[in-house]
TORKOL-4160 file (C-alpha; in steps of 0.2 Angstrom, whole numbers, padded with zeros to 4 digits, m for minus):
81
<pt num="1" X="0085" Y="0780" Z="0486"/>
<pt num="2" X="0099" Y="0772" Z="0475"/>
<pt num="3" X="0098" Y="0773" Z="0456"/>
<pt num="4" X="0110" Y="0762" Z="0445"/>
<pt num="5" X="0114" Y="0773" Z="0431"/>
<pt num="6" X="0122" Y="0766" Z="0415"/>
<pt num="7" X="0131" Y="0776" Z="0401"/>
<pt num="8" X="0134" Y="0769" Z="0384"/>
<pt num="9" X="0145" Y="0773" Z="0369"/>
<pt num="10" X="0151" Y="0791" Z="0368"/>
<pt num="11" X="0144" Y="0795" Z="0386"/>
<pt num="12" X="0154" Y="0780" Z="0393"/>
<pt num="13" X="0170" Y="0785" Z="0384"/>
<pt num="14" X="0168" Y="0803" Z="0389"/>
<pt num="15" X="0164" Y="0799" Z="0408"/>
<pt num="16" X="0177" Y="0785" Z="0409"/>
<pt num="17" X="0164" Y="0773" Z="0417"/>
<pt num="18" X="0149" Y="0763" Z="0411"/>
<pt num="19" X="0140" Y="0763" Z="0427"/>
<pt num="20" X="0137" Y="0774" Z="0442"/>
<pt num="21" X="0126" Y="0773" Z="0458"/>
<pt num="22" X="0117" Y="0789" Z="0462"/>
<pt num="23" X="0108" Y="0793" Z="0478"/>
<pt num="24" X="0092" Y="0803" Z="0476"/>
<pt num="25" X="0078" Y="0808" Z="0488"/>
<pt num="26" X="0062" Y="0799" Z="0487"/>
<pt num="27" X="0050" Y="0806" Z="0473"/>
<pt num="28" X="0065" Y="0811" Z="0462"/>
<pt num="29" X="0062" Y="0810" Z="0443"/>
<pt num="30" X="0073" Y="0806" Z="0428"/>
<pt num="31" X="0076" Y="0825" Z="0426"/>
<pt num="32" X="0082" Y="0826" Z="0444"/>
<pt num="33" X="0094" Y="0812" Z="0441"/>
<pt num="34" X="0101" Y="0821" Z="0425"/>
<pt num="35" X="0103" Y="0837" Z="0435"/>
<pt num="36" X="0112" Y="0828" Z="0449"/>
<pt num="37" X="0124" Y="0820" Z="0437"/>
<pt num="38" X="0127" Y="0837" Z="0428"/>
<pt num="39" X="0130" Y="0846" Z="0444"/>
<pt num="40" X="0145" Y="0834" Z="0447"/>
<pt num="41" X="0155" Y="0846" Z="0435"/>
<pt num="42" X="0169" Y="0841" Z="0424"/>
<pt num="43" X="0164" Y="0829" Z="0410"/>
<pt num="44" X="0147" Y="0827" Z="0417"/>
<pt num="45" X="0142" Y="0845" Z="0411"/>
<pt num="46" X="0142" Y="0839" Z="0393"/>
<pt num="47" X="0127" Y="0828" Z="0396"/>
<pt num="48" X="0112" Y="0835" Z="0388"/>
<pt num="49" X="0098" Y="0842" Z="0400"/>
<pt num="50" X="0086" Y="0830" Z="0392"/>
<pt num="51" X="0095" Y="0815" Z="0385"/>
<pt num="52" X="0086" Y="0799" Z="0378"/>
<pt num="53" X="0083" Y="0788" Z="0394"/>
<pt num="54" X="0077" Y="0771" Z="0397"/>
<pt num="55" X="0071" Y="0766" Z="0415"/>
<pt num="56" X="0072" Y="0747" Z="0418"/>
<pt num="57" X="0075" Y="0745" Z="0399"/>
<pt num="58" X="0059" Y="0755" Z="0394"/>
<pt num="59" X="0061" Y="0772" Z="0386"/>
<pt num="60" X="0053" Y="0785" Z="0396"/>
<pt num="61" X="0051" Y="0804" Z="0399"/>
<pt num="62" X="0061" Y="0816" Z="0409"/>
<pt num="63" X="0046" Y="0818" Z="0421"/>
<pt num="64" X="0045" Y="0800" Z="0425"/>
<pt num="65" X="0046" Y="0796" Z="0444"/>
<pt num="66" X="0061" Y="0784" Z="0449"/>
<pt num="67" X="0060" Y="0771" Z="0462"/>
<pt num="68" X="0074" Y="0764" Z="0473"/>
<pt num="69" X="0084" Y="0751" Z="0463"/>
<pt num="70" X="0079" Y="0757" Z="0446"/>
<pt num="71" X="0091" Y="0755" Z="0432"/>
<pt num="72" X="0093" Y="0771" Z="0421"/>
<pt num="73" X="0102" Y="0770" Z="0405"/>
<pt num="74" X="0107" Y="0787" Z="0397"/>
<pt num="75" X="0108" Y="0784" Z="0378"/>
<pt num="76" X="0118" Y="0795" Z="0367"/>
<pt num="77" X="0112" Y="0801" Z="0350"/>
<pt num="78" X="0118" Y="0790" Z="0336"/>
<pt num="79" X="0121" Y="0793" Z="0318"/>
<pt num="80" X="0120" Y="0781" Z="0304"/>
<pt num="81" X="0120" Y="0781" Z="0285"/>
C-alpha cells in the first residue's frame, strides 16, 4: 500500500522535503511507517521512534493500522512561551 507522508517545521527542514510516498505491506501500522522512514538512514535517523502523528488529520497512536492512500503527518515538538 502507498502512504502519503507529510513532514512539518523542523522535520521538513531537516529532511529537505515536505512530502514523501512510502510503500508498506498491508497490515502496517504507524509504528511500521516510522521504522521504515528511520531505516532510510541519514537525516531520517533523527526522527523519534514515536513522534506525534496524525492520520488523515486525526491524531492517533503508533499501533494504529494504516490503509492504502492514508495521509500521515509527522508533527515535531513545538515550544512556546
